[in-house]
C-alpha positions in Angstrom: -90.2 101.8 -84.6 -90.0 98.2 -85.3 -93.3 96.8 -87.4 -96.3 96.3 -85.2 -93.9 95.1 -81.4 -96.9 95.0 -79.3 -99.1 92.9 -81.1 -99.3 90.4 -84.1 -100.2 92.6 -87.7 -103.1 92.4 -89.2 -104.3 94.1 -92.5 -105.0 97.5 -91.8 -103.9 97.0 -88.0 -101.1 99.7 -88.1 -102.8 103.4 -87.5 -103.7 104.7 -90.9 -104.1 100.9 -92.6 -102.0 99.5 -94.8 -99.2 102.1 -97.0 -101.1 102.8 -100.3 -99.7 101.5 -103.1 -98.7 104.5 -105.2 -96.4 105.2 -101.9 -94.8 101.8 -101.4 -93.3 102.3 -105.3 -92.1 106.2 -104.0 -90.5 105.1 -101.4 -86.2 104.9 -101.1 -85.2 101.3 -100.9 -82.2 100.1 -99.9 -80.8 95.9 -100.7 -78.5 94.2 -99.9 -79.2 91.1 -101.3 -79.6 90.7 -104.6 -77.7 88.4 -107.6 -76.4 89.7 -110.7 -76.9 86.4 -112.1 -80.6 86.8 -110.8 -81.6 89.8 -112.2 -81.3 90.2 -116.0 -84.2 91.4 -118.3 -85.6 88.5 -120.4 -85.1 90.5 -123.6 -80.8 90.9 -122.3 -81.0 86.9 -122.0 -82.4 86.2 -125.7 -80.5 89.2 -127.5 -76.9 88.1 -125.7 -78.1 84.1 -126.0 -79.5 85.0 -129.5 -75.7 86.3 -129.9 -73.5 83.8 -128.8 -75.6 81.1 -130.1 -76.6 80.1 -126.5 -80.0 78.2 -127.1 -82.8 78.9 -124.7 -85.9 77.5 -123.5 -88.0 80.2 -125.2 -87.2 82.6 -127.3 -89.4 85.6 -127.2 -89.0 88.0 -123.9 -92.3 87.5 -122.5 -92.0 83.5 -123.2 -88.3 83.7 -121.4 -89.7 85.5 -118.7 -92.7 82.5 -117.7 -90.1 80.3 -118.0 -87.5 81.6 -115.8 -90.8 82.3 -113.0 -92.2 79.1 -113.7 -89.0 77.2 -113.1 -87.9 78.9 -109.9 -91.4 78.0 -108.2 -92.1 74.7 -109.4 -90.7 73.0 -106.8 -87.9 70.8 -108.3 -84.2 72.1 -107.0 -83.1 71.1 -110.4 -85.4 73.0 -112.8 -84.4 76.7 -110.3 -80.5 75.8 -111.4 -81.1 75.4 -114.4 -82.1 78.7 -114.4 -79.0 80.3 -113.8 -77.0 78.1 -115.9 -79.0 80.3 -119.4 -77.7 83.4 -117.0 -74.2 82.7 -116.4 -73.9 81.6 -119.7 -74.5 85.0 -121.4 -72.2 87.0 -118.7 -69.0 85.6 -120.2 -67.3 88.3 -121.8 -66.5 91.6 -120.5 -69.1 93.6 -123.4 -71.7 91.0 -121.9 -71.3 91.5 -118.3 -70.9 95.3 -118.3 -74.7 95.5 -120.1 -75.8 93.6 -117.3 -74.1 95.2 -114.6 -75.6 98.6 -116.2 -79.0 97.3 -117.2 -79.0 96.2 -113.1 -78.7 99.5 -111.5 -80.8 101.6 -114.2 -83.4 99.1 -113.4 -83.1 99.2 -109.4 -82.8 102.6 -109.4 -86.0 102.6 -111.7 -87.8 101.2 -108.7 -86.3 103.1 -106.2 -83.5 102.1 -105.0 -80.9 104.1 -103.3 -78.1 102.0 -102.2 -77.3 98.5 -103.4 -75.1 96.0 -102.5 -75.2 93.0 -105.7 -73.4 89.8 -105.5 -71.9 87.7 -108.2 -69.5 84.8 -108.2 -66.3 85.8 -110.6 -65.2 81.7 -111.0 -68.5 81.1 -113.0 -67.8 84.0 -115.4 -64.5 82.5 -116.7 -65.4 80.7 -119.7 -64.7 82.7 -122.5 -61.1 83.9 -121.1 -61.9 86.7 -118.6 -59.1 86.2 -115.4 -60.5 87.2 -112.4 -59.8 90.6 -112.4 -61.1 90.9 -115.1 -64.5 90.3 -114.7 -64.8 92.9 -111.8 -63.7 95.2 -113.7 -66.5 95.0 -116.4 -69.0 94.6 -113.6 -67.4 98.0 -111.8 -67.8 99.6 -115.3 -71.1 98.5 -116.1 -72.2 99.9 -112.4 -70.5 102.6 -113.4 -72.4 103.7 -116.3 -75.5 102.6 -115.2 -75.0 104.9 -111.9 -74.8 108.4 -114.6 -77.3 107.3 -116.8 -79.6 107.1 -113.5 -78.8 110.1 -112.0 -79.2 111.7 -115.4 -82.6 110.2 -115.0 -83.2 111.9 -111.6 -82.6 108.4 -109.6 -79.4 109.0 -108.3 -78.1 105.0 -106.7 -74.9 104.0 -105.0 -74.0 100.2 -106.3 -71.5 98.5 -105.1 -70.3 94.5 -105.6 -69.8 91.6 -103.3 -67.4 89.0 -104.8 -69.2 85.6 -104.2 -67.4 82.1 -103.6 -69.2 79.2 -104.4 -69.1 77.1 -101.2 -68.7 73.5 -103.0 -65.6 75.2 -104.9 -62.0 75.8 -103.7 -61.7 79.2 -105.3 -63.2 81.2 -101.8 -59.1 82.5 -100.7 -58.7 83.8 -103.9 -61.8 85.2 -104.4 -61.1 86.8 -100.8 -57.8 88.2 -101.9 -59.7 89.5 -104.7 -62.4 91.6 -102.6 -59.1 93.3 -100.5 -57.5 93.7 -103.9 -60.2 95.9 -105.3 -61.7 97.0 -101.9 -60.8 100.5 -103.4 -62.9 100.2 -106.5 -66.2 99.6 -106.1 -65.9 96.1 -103.8 -67.6 96.2 -100.1 -67.3 93.0 -99.1 -67.7 88.7 -99.7 -69.7 86.3 -99.5 -70.4 82.1 -100.1 -73.3 80.9 -101.9 -74.6 77.4 -103.4 -75.6 74.7 -101.4 -75.0 74.8 -97.5 -75.3 71.5 -97.1 -72.6 68.7 -97.0 -70.7 72.9 -97.5 -70.4 74.1 -94.2 -69.2 77.5 -93.9 -66.4 76.1 -92.2 -65.1 74.9 -95.3 -63.8 78.1 -96.0 -62.2 79.3 -92.7 -59.2 80.1 -94.7 -60.8 82.9 -96.4 -62.4 84.3 -93.2 -59.6 84.5 -91.6 -57.9 85.9 -94.2 -60.5 88.7 -94.7 -61.2 89.5 -90.5 -57.5 90.1 -90.7 -57.4 92.4 -93.8 -60.1 94.3 -91.4 -62.4 93.7 -94.7 -66.6 92.7 -94.3 -68.4 89.4 -95.6 -71.3 88.1 -95.0 -72.6 84.0 -95.7 -75.5 82.5 -97.2 -76.4 80.7 -93.9 -80.1 79.4 -92.5 -81.8 79.1 -95.4 -82.3 75.7 -95.9 -80.5 73.7 -93.8 -81.0 75.0 -90.4 -79.1 76.1 -87.1 -76.0 75.0 -87.2 -75.0 76.4 -90.5 -76.1 80.0 -89.0 -74.2 78.7 -85.3 -71.0 78.0 -87.8 -70.9 81.2 -89.8 -71.2 83.7 -87.2 -68.7 82.0 -84.3 -66.9 80.1 -86.6 -65.9 82.4 -89.6 -67.1 85.5 -88.0 -69.6 87.0 -90.6 -71.2 90.6 -90.4 -74.4 89.3 -92.2 -76.4 86.4 -92.5 -77.9 85.9 -96.3 -81.7 85.0 -95.4 -81.4 83.6 -91.9 -84.5 82.1 -92.4 -84.0 79.0 -90.2 -83.1 81.2 -87.1 -86.5 81.2 -86.5 -85.7 77.3 -85.2 -84.5 78.9 -81.8 -87.5 80.8 -80.9 -90.2 79.1 -79.5 -94.0 81.1 -78.7 -96.1 79.9 -75.9 -100.2 79.7 -75.4 -100.6 82.6 -75.7 -97.8 83.6 -78.5 -95.4 85.2 -76.2 -91.6 84.5 -77.9 -89.0 82.5 -76.0 -85.7 82.8 -77.5 -83.1 79.8 -77.5 -79.1 81.1 -76.8 -78.4 81.3 -80.7 -81.4 83.3 -81.5 -81.2 85.3 -78.2 -77.3 86.5 -79.4 -78.1 87.2 -82.9 -80.1 89.4 -81.7 -78.5 90.7 -78.8 -75.6 91.4 -81.5 -78.0 93.1 -83.9 -76.7 90.9 -87.0 -78.6 92.0 -89.5 -80.8 89.0 -91.9 -81.0 89.5 -95.8 -84.6 88.5 -95.7 -85.9 87.4 -98.9 -89.8 86.6 -98.6 -90.3 86.2 -102.2 -87.5 83.7 -103.1 -88.1 82.1 -100.0 -91.4 81.0 -100.4 -90.5 79.6 -103.6 -87.4 77.0 -102.2 -90.0 76.1 -99.4 -87.6 78.1 -96.7 -91.4 79.6 -95.9 -94.9 78.4 -96.7 -96.2 81.4 -98.1 -95.3 85.6 -97.6 -97.9 85.7 -94.4 -96.1 82.8 -92.7 -92.7 83.5 -93.3 -90.6 84.3 -90.0 -89.9 87.9 -91.3 -93.0 89.2 -89.5 -92.5 87.6 -86.5 -89.0 88.4 -86.1 -89.5 91.8 -87.0 -91.9 92.2 -84.6 -89.2 90.8 -81.6 -86.7 93.5 -82.9 -83.8 91.1 -84.9 -82.6 93.5 -87.2 -84.3 92.3 -90.3 -83.9 93.5 -93.7 -86.2 93.1 -96.9 -84.2 91.9 -100.1 -84.7 90.9 -103.5 -82.6 87.9 -103.9 -83.0 87.2 -108.0 -85.4 89.3 -109.4 -85.7 87.4 -112.6 -86.6 83.8 -111.6 -88.9 85.9 -108.6 -90.8 88.0 -110.7 -90.0 90.4 -108.4 -88.7 94.0 -107.5 -88.0 95.9 -103.5 -91.6 97.0 -104.5 -93.3 94.2 -104.9 -91.7 93.0 -101.8 -93.1 95.8 -99.9 -96.1 95.1 -101.4 -96.3 91.8 -100.2 -95.3 92.5 -96.6 -98.1 95.8 -96.4 -100.6 92.9 -97.8 -99.9 89.8 -95.5 -99.2 92.4 -92.8 -100.5 95.2 -93.3 -97.3 97.6 -92.9 -97.4 101.1 -93.2 -94.7 104.2 -94.1 -93.4 103.7 -90.4 -92.5 99.9 -91.2 -91.0 100.0 -93.9 -88.8 103.0 -93.2 -87.9 100.9 -90.4 -86.8 97.9 -92.9 -85.3 100.3 -95.1 -83.4 102.1 -91.8 -82.0 98.4 -90.6 -80.7 98.2 -94.2 -78.7 101.2 -94.9 -77.4 100.8 -90.9 -76.3 97.3 -92.1 -74.4 97.9 -95.0 -71.1 97.3 -95.7 -70.7 101.2 -97.3 -68.3 103.5 -94.9 -69.8 105.0 -92.1 -69.9 108.6 -93.4 -71.4 107.8 -96.8 -74.3 105.7 -94.8 -75.0 108.3 -92.9 -75.2 110.4 -95.7 -77.7 108.5 -97.6 -79.6 107.9 -94.3 -79.6 112.2 -93.6 -79.8 113.2 -96.9 -82.0 111.0 -98.4 -83.9 108.1 -97.3 -85.3 110.0 -93.9 -86.4 113.1 -95.2 -87.9 111.1 -98.9 -90.1 109.2 -95.7 -90.9 111.8 -93.9 -92.4 113.5 -97.4 -94.1 110.5 -97.7 -95.6 109.9 -93.9 -97.1 113.3 -94.3 -98.9 112.6 -97.5 -100.2 109.2 -96.1 
């Protein structure tokens, strides 16, 4: 059942109270929206930068971690974007990409993630002469290595790639073709990212029409900072399977004096069609898409039974993890294990993994684990 569908949740309002922190940490998690260049270990950034001769704003890992988090939370878009200049700079060789990808998988597995789709823009990793194909293959190899390490540590995880095109560039058709070419080698979908204002998704219509003809999956960053027109174009013009963020769909929802919701036509369509929303609460607060976790639209949209999923976006910049995102929702809305299970199943049902593989993860890992945790709670 969805979180507190009958009324506005309050901390401790669910039967049995909020989920305890130790159970949240042990809960299986599914992650659909996580950027590879936004999740590096600070120590890795420092080490690779030293090897490459790239100057950083801080040298020690702790200082670097603080700089990334402070810059992302500064309210300055310029400082926020600067953080990625430093991570992308140390992801320009096959060895660098393989290491970053491997460590990302190990870190996610240690956090209890059982399935993840990790996205990145291949076009941003060509400075040292790699081809687009070599970039994808290096990340693929790193993911395989990371999954092998996690399995040996008793934390099995499945990780797949989403290839992103930058919406302010003109390589989306090329990246879409790359997605199709590698769809049997660990790539499950396509995405566009970057500033929404001035760069509507329809600018890349050729890529989306090609993907549809090839029966390929894609998500679109939409409704994070711009608003309803971006969401409408992503769905009705481009045919997006999922919405990256989609926070601004709340603009098409009104509440009367008693708090009863009324949905506009676009919001109704998104809910009726079960279009997944890849929501990233901590990141949305940092970028100003929400004032606080407690005021984030995720609470209202979950109560209204939209297909809401919970995600990290950029683990390094936001100083977050799936456990922390879940914990923040528990603290803000009083969610229990049933609620966290609902978010997790939403995400697994919405993954771009083939149906039989999704079903196996749901029936063999996710549901049994939550059943045990629910008994403990």
